[in-house]
Residue, then its C-alpha position, 0 to 999 in steps of 0.5 A: m500499500g501507499y501513500k502520498i505525504e505533505t512533507y516529510s517532517l514530524a508534524e506530518l508523521n503525528r498528523i497521519s499517525t492519528p487512527g483510522k487516518v491511513v490504511p491500517a498498517l502493522f508498518w511504514v516505510i520511509p525512503v531516506g538518504q540517497w535514491d536514484s528514482y528508478e529503485l525509488e519507483k521500483l520500491w513504490h511499486h512493490f508496495t501498491r502493485r506486486e502481492s508481496i508482505c510489503n503489499e498486504l501488511g506495509l505502508m510506504l510514505v512517499k512525496n511528489t511521485d509525479r516528480w520520478d523519472t518513469h522512463p524503463d530504461s533510465r537508471q540515472t540518477s536523479d536529484l530526488s533530496d527534497l523527495t527522500g527524508r532526511l533522519s534530522d527532519l524526522l527526529p526532534s531536534g535533541i535526538s537528531t544530534i545523535y542520528d545525523d544523515e551520515y548514521l550509517s557509512p558512506k557505501e551503506k548510505k544509498n536506498q535507504i529505508l527507515i520502518l516504523s511501527g504502524s503505531y507510530p509514535q510507539p514504541g519509540w524506535g524505528v529501524l534504518i535498513s540499507l537494502k541491496n534489492h528489494y527482495d532482501i526486504e520481503r527475505v526480512l520481514e517474512n521472518a520477522i512478522d508474528p504470524k498472528v498477525y496476518t489476519i487481523f492487519n488484511d481484515a482491518s486494511n479491507s474494512f478501511k478501504t471498503w468504509n473509503s469506497f462507499k463514502r466516495e460513493k454517496p449519491v449524487k443530487g446534481d441531476v435533479e437541480v438541472l431537471k429544476k432549472k430546465k423546468q423553469y426555463c420550461v415555464e418562462l417560455h410557455k409563459v412567452l408562447e402564451s401572449l403570443w398568442e393572446e396577442h394574436s386577435a390584437k393588429h400585430l404582434n410585438n417583436f419583443y416577445f421572439e427576442i426573448l424566446k431567443k433568450i430563454i432557449k440560448e440558456g437552456s436545453f431543449r433537445e425533445i422539442s428543438e425541431e418545433i423551436n427551429t421552426l418557429l425560429e426560421n419562420a421568426d427571422d429578421k425578415f418577419i421581425l423587420s415586418l413587425l417593426l415597420l408596422k409597429a413604426s407606420q402606427d405612430i409616423p406617416e406612411e410617406e415619411l417613413n418610405s422617405t427616411l427609409i430610401r434615405f437609409i438605403t441610398q446614403h447609408n456610409s457604415k464608416t461615417n454612419n452620419l445618417f444614424k447620428s443626425e437622425s432623431n426619431e429611436q424608432i426609425k433608427k432601430v427599423a432601419s438598422l435590420l433593413l440595412k442589416l437584409n441582403e439586397e435581394e430581400r431588402p424592399k427599395e419602397m412601399f415599405v409598410t405594403w411590403s411588411q403588410n404582405i410578411y405578416n399575412n404569409r406567416i401569421n398564421e404558420l408561427i401561430n400554429n407553431v406557437q399551439d404545437l410548442k404550447t401543447k409540448f411545453q405543457l407535457l414536458i412540464g409535466e414530465l419535468e415534474l413527475t422526473i423531479e419528483h421520482f428523482e427526489s424520491s429516489y434520491d431520498s432513499e439512496l442517500t439513506e440507504w447509502q448511510n445506513n452502508v456507510e455507518e455499517k463499514r464505519l462500525k465494522f473498521h472500528k471493530t477490526l482498528q481496535e484489533v489492530l491497536k492491541s495487536h500493535l501493543e502486543f507486537s510492535p515491540s517485538f516487530l522491530l526487535n526481530l526485523e533488526r535480528q534478520t538484518r543481522l542474519h542476513k548481513t544487510p546494514s541497519k540501526a535502530v533510530s529512536w525518538d525516544p530512547p529510554r522507551m526503546v530501551g525499556w521495551k527491548i528489554l522486556t521482549e527480550g523476556i527480561q521482567i521487572a517488577n514495578f516495585d524493584v524500580t520505585t525501590f531504587l528510586k526511593e533510595m535515590i531520591p528521597e522526595f519519591s515517596s511524596q511525589i507519587n500517586k500511590d494509589s495510581i501505582n501497583e508495585d506488583t507489576l512489571i513494568n514495560g516500555s512506558l512506565f520505564t521511559d516515564y521513569v528515567h525522566y522523571i530522574s533526569k528531570f530532578d536532577i538537569n545534570v543527569s542526561p536521560r541516557n546516564a538516568t538508564k544507565k543507573l536504572l538498569e545498573k540496579l536493576l539488571r544482573s551481568g548473566e541478563i545482559k550477557t545472555i542479551l549481548n550475546k544475540y548480537h554477536t559482540s566481541e568477547i564480553s567477559n573482563e568487562t564491569h557490571a558498568q561497561m556491560v550496561e554501556r556496551l548494551l546500551v550502545e547494541f540496542g540503538w543509543p550511541v554515546e552522547k557526542f558532546s558533553i555539557k560538561n566539555k566547555l572551552a572553558d573547561c580546556i584550561i586549568e587555573n592552578e596557583g597563579g599558573i594556567t596550564i591544559n586540562k590533562s584528562l582531554t584528548g587533543n580530539d575531545i579539545r578540536i570538538i569543543c572548539e567546533n562546537y564553540c564554533k557552532d554557537l559563535a556562528d548562530t550567535l552573529s547569524s542571529i545578529t544579522g538577520y539573514s535567512a539561511t539562503e542569505l547567509s550561504d550567498l554570503v559566504i559564498t560570495r565572499f570567499p569562492e572558494y569555500k566548499s560547502q556540501n549545497r544541502g543547506w545552511n543547518h547542515d553546513i553549521s551542523n557538521l562544522t570544522i575549524g576549516s570551514a568555520i574559519f571561512i564562515l565566521s570570517a563572513l559573519l563577523n564583516e557582516a555583523m561586526p564591522d566595526k570590530k575588525e581587529a578583534s575579528f581578525n585576532l579570533i580568526y587568525s587565533l583560530n587558524g593556528l589551532r587549526s595547524k595544531f589540531n592537524d598535528l595531533s594524531h586523530d584519535p590518541p590516548i591523551g597525548e600532548t595537548s599543552h601548546l593549544v593552552e595560548g590559542l584557547l585563551a585567545l578564543l576567549k579573550y576575543t570572544n569576550e571583545l566581541i560578544f562578550e561572551m558566549p550563549w548560553h544551552f537552557y534546560p529551563v524545568q519550570r515554567n511560571g506565569h503567562q505573557p510574560t513567561v518566567l523559565t527557569g532551569d539550569a545552563w552552561s556556556h563556553s565561556h564559564k566553567q561552572n552552569r548556572q541557574l538562569s530565569i529568563i523572561l519571554w513576552n509569549n508562551d509558544n515556546n515548549a523546546e526542551s533546549m534553548l540557545v539563549w544570548n545575552p547582550s544586556k550582560v546580566n545574569p544569572v537572571i536574564p530580562d531580555a534574552k535573545l532565543i537562538i534559532r539556526p535559519 
C-alpha cells in the first residue's frame, strides 16, 4: 500500500498517526537519503502493485511521485533530495544530533529505508535499513512478523478500503437541480408563448417576445422539442421581425415620411461615418433602419415598406401561430414530465441517501471494530516486530541501525521483549533510595508495585530522574537504572544475540554501556560539561591545559564553540539561511559547501570551514570590530594547524601547546560579544505573558553551570533546550533574553 504525504516532517507523521487517518498497517516505510528515481519507483510498485508482505501489511510514505523519472531504461541518478526523508527532519531536535544524516557508513547510505511501527510514535524507535535489492526486505520481514498478525491487519485494511470506497459513492443530487432549472426555462417559455397567442387577436404581434424566446432557448437545452423551436425561429427570422417593426412604426409615423426616410437610409448610408444614424432623432426609425440594412439587397424592400411588411406578416402569421400552438402543447407535456421526473428523482435520492448512510455507518462500525484489534495488536507485537527485524537484518548481513526518538522507551521495550522481567516494586524501591522526595511526590493509588514495567513506564521513570537532577542526562539515568535492576548474566545473554566481542573481562557498568550502544542508543557526542572554558585549568596563578581531555576532545569542543558563535552572529545579521549561504560563497568563492543547506553546513562545521564562515559573519555583523575579528580568526587558524599535527584520536597525548590559542579565543570572544550564548534547559515555567523560565544552563565562556531565569513575552516555546544569548550582560537573571534559532 502507498500513501502520499505533504512533507517529510514530525508534524506530518503525527498528523497521519491518528487512528483511521491512513490504511491500518503493521509497519510504515519511509525512503531516506540518496535514491535514484528508478529504484524508488520499483520500491513504490513493490508496495502498491505486487502481491507481497509489503503490500499486505506495510504502508510506504512518499512525496510528489509525479517528479519521479518513470522511463524503464533510465538508471540515471536524479536529485531526489526533497522527495526522500532525512533523519534530521523525522526526529526531534534533541535526538537528531545523535542520529545525523551520516548515520550509516558512506557505502551504506544509498537506498535506505526507515521502518516505523504502524502504531507510531509507539514504541519509540524505528529501524534504518540499507537495501541491496527489494527482495531483501521481503525475506527479512517474512521471518520478523508474527504469523498471528496477518488476518488482523488484512481484515482491518480491507474494511478501511471498503468504508472509504462507500464514502466516495455518495448519491449525487446534481441531476435534479439541472431538471429543476430546465423546468424553470420551460415555464418561462410557455408564458411567452401564451402572450404571443393572446396577441394573435390583436392587430400585430410584439417583436420583443421573440427576443425573449431566443434568449431563454440559448440558455436552456430542449432536445425533445428542438425541431418545433427551430421551425418557429426560422419563421420569425429577420424579415419577419422587420415587418413587425415597420408595422409598429407605421402606427406612429406617417407612411410617406417613413418611406422617404428609409429610402434615404438605403441610398445614402455609409458604414464608416454613420452620419444618418447620428443625425436621426427618432429611435424607432433608427431601429427599423438598422435591421433593414442587415438584409441582403435581394431581400430588402426598396419602397412601399409598409405594404411589403403587411404581405410578409400575412404570409407567415398563420403558420407561425400554428408553431406557437404546437409548442404550447408540447411545453405543457414537457413541464408535466419534468415535474414527475423531479419528484421521482428526489424520492429516489432520499431513499438512496438513506441506504448509503446506513451502509457507510455499517462499514464504519466494522472498520472501527477491526481497528480496535489492530491497536491491541500493535501494543502486543510492535516492539517484538521491530526487535525481530533488527535480528533478521543481522542474520542476512543487511546493514541496519535502530533509530529512536524516545531512547528510554526503546530500551524499556527491548529489555521486556528480550524476556527480562522487571518488577515495578524494584524500580520504586531504587527511586526512594536515590530521591527521598519520590515517596511524597508519587500517587500511590495509581502505581501497582506488584506489576511488571513496560517500555512506557520505564521511560517515565527515566525522565523523572533526569528532570529531578538536570545534570543527569536521560542516558545516564537509564544507565543508573539498568545497573541497579539487571544482573550481569542477563546482560550477557542479550549481548550474545548481537554477536558482540568477548565481554568476560568487562565490569557490570561497562556491560550496561555496551548494552545501550547495541540497543541503538550511542554515546552522547557532546557532553554539556565539555566547554571551552573547561580546557583551561588555573592552579596557583598558573594556567595549564586540562590533561583529562585528548587533542581530539579539545578539537570537538572548539568545533562546537564555533557553531555557537556562528549561530550568535547569524542571529545578529537577521539573514535567512539562503542569504547566509550566499554571503559566505560571495566573500569566499573557494569555500566548498556541500549544498545541503545552512543548517547542514553548521551542524557539520569543522575548524577549517568555521574560518570561512566566521570571517564572513564577523565582517557583516560587527564591521566596527575588525581588529578583534582578525585576532579571533588568526587564533582559530593557529589552532587548526596544531590540531592537524595531533593524531586524530590519541589516548591522552601532549596538548600543552594549545593553551595560548584557547586563551585567545576566550579573550577575543569577550571583546566581540562579551560571552558565548547559554545552552538553557528550562524545568520550571511561571506566569503568562510574560512567562518566566527557570533552569540550568552552560556556556563555553564559563566553567560553572548556572541557574538562569529568563523572561519571554510569549509562551509558545516549549522546547526542552534553548540557545540563549545575553546582550544585556546581566546574569544570572536575563530580562531581555535573545533566543538564537538557527535559520
